[in-house]
N, C-alpha and C positions, 0 to 999 in steps of 0.2 A: 638936861638931856635934849639933844638935837632931834627935831622932827624931820625925818627924811621921807615922809609919805608924799606920794604924788597926788593922792586923792584925799580930801577931807573926810574923816570918819563922822558919821552921824549917830547920835544916841538913839537907841532902840526902845520905843515904848509902843504898845504894852510889852510886858515881859515875854521873851521867847526862850524856851529851854533848849539846851545843847546836849545831845547824846553822843557818846563815844561808841561808834559802830563796832569797834573791835571787842568791847566789853559789854555792850548793851546797857550801859549805866549812864544815867544823867550825871553830867560832870559840872554843870553850871548853867548860867543864863547869859545870853548875849547882851553886851552893853553897848557896843557900836560896831559898825561894819562899813566896808567899801568893797568894791570888786577886787581889791588887792589884799585886804586883810581884815582882821576882826579882833575884838577884845572881849574876853568873857570874865565873869566873876564866878569863882568856884569856892567850895568849902574844903577842897582837897588841894594840896600843892600839885602843880602840873609839871611833869618832867620836861626839861628843856631840850631843844634840838632833837625833838622826836616828831615823827610824822603821825598825824591823827586823821581818822576818817570820821567826819561829823555829820549828824543829821540834826537840823535845826527846825523845830516845830514853829511854823509861822502862826502869828496871832490871828490871821485871817487868810483865806486862800487868795493866791495871786495867779492869774491866768490858769485857774483850775488846779493849782498845786498847793498843798497844805504843808509840805516839808521841803527843805532845801538840803541837798547833800553836796559835800565838798571835802577835799583833802587839804590839810593845813599843817604847817611846820611851826612848832612853838619856839618863839624867839626870846621872850623875856617873861619873868614872873616876879611879882612883888607882893608881900603880905600887906594886908590892911593893918591899921593900928591895933585891931583886936587880935591879930595873929590867928584868927579863925577863918578868915576869908582871904582870897588871893585874886589879884588882877593878873591876867595873862594875855600877852599879845601874840598873835599868829599871823603868818603870811600865808595867803591862799595859794596853793601850788597845783591843785587839781580840781577843775570845775568844768561842768558842761556849759555850752553856750546858753542853754535854756536857764540853768541856774544862775548864770552871770546876769541874764536879763531880769530875773527875779530880784537879785540883789540891787540892780540899778533901779528897779521899780521901788524897792524899799527905800533906797537912799533919796530918790526924787520925792517920795511922799513924807519923809521925815522933816 
């Protein structure tokens, strides 16, 4: 698979949970992120080519913020070898300047 990313994604540690704001359900955990996109690990398959509104619980506050909110489009999804977990890639399509700065802070610190 060709990597067409303009920014290198950085792995996220410690774990950060991702909530689907349309269902108020935790759908997975953040694996890596850039200001352009993210990848998450979920226990449910993610519908492709769907727009999601996410809230990401930060492991520690950044500039006084403990959550990050953004809109993202699901681009691809693959099951892991156990068929119980799924990797899913998203393109960030809606984000405030403040949340973009938080992501950049996260990336710089990883």
